[in-house]
N, C-alpha and C positions, 0 to 999 in steps of 0.2 A: 403387823405392819411396821416397817422400819421407817424411822424419820432420818432424813439426811440433812445435815446443817450445811449451808453454803455460806462461805465467807466472801464478802464483797470488799474489794480493795479499791480505794480511791487512788487510781494509778498516778494521776498528776501529783498528788500530795506525796506519795511514796517516791516518785522519781526525783522530786526536788531534794529529798533527804539522803539519797544514796550517794556513795562516793563516785568519783570520776571513773575509777576502774569498773565499778558495777554498771555505770551508765554505758561505758564502752561495751561491756558484755551484753547488756540488754539490746543495744542498738545493732551490734554486729551479729548476734545469734538469733535475735527475734525480729529484726527489721522494724524498729519502733515506728509505729504508724502515726501520722498526723491526726487521724480520727480518734486516737486515744487522748489527745491533748486539747482538741478544739470541739466546739459543738458540731453536730452533724451537718447543718446547713453550710457552715464555713468550710468544713473539711471536704465536703462534696464540691464546693467551688474550686478549692485548691486541686482536688483530684482531677477535675475537668481540665485544669491547666497543666497537668502533668506532675503535680507534686503529691505523692502518696506517702513516701517515707520521709522522716525528718532529714535523713541523709540526702534526699533530693534537694534540700534547701541550701546545701553547702555551696558557697561561692555565689549565691544569688544576691543581686543588689536589692536592698530593701525598697528602693524607689520603684523597681520593676514590680515587686509584689503589691505595692500600693496602687499601681495602675490597674490592677485586676478589680473589676466591679464586685463589690461585696467584701473586699478586704480593706480594712482600715487600720489605724494605729493601734487600736485595742487588740486586734488579732495579732499584729506584729509583737506587741508587748507580751502576749500569752506564749508566743513561740520562742522568744529570746532565751528563756531559761533552758530550753531543750535543744535549740539549733546551735550550730557552731559556725558563725559567720566569720 
């Protein structure tokens, strides 16, 4: 019997450490998902409102996000390192 070792990567921690060129590569080629950054409940709320990829948040007014039930300042603070407002 063979044993396979799986590596678990803390994506958010990795993403914060990569260079801007690498972030561009990840976002453009893999379509960085909000669900990789936020807890499932919050990411599903954003998905229901049409925000699936971090790219979807470009140009969105932060006040508009805060008007969504279940989205608060802590959610916005978690998104800021990833989103390009």
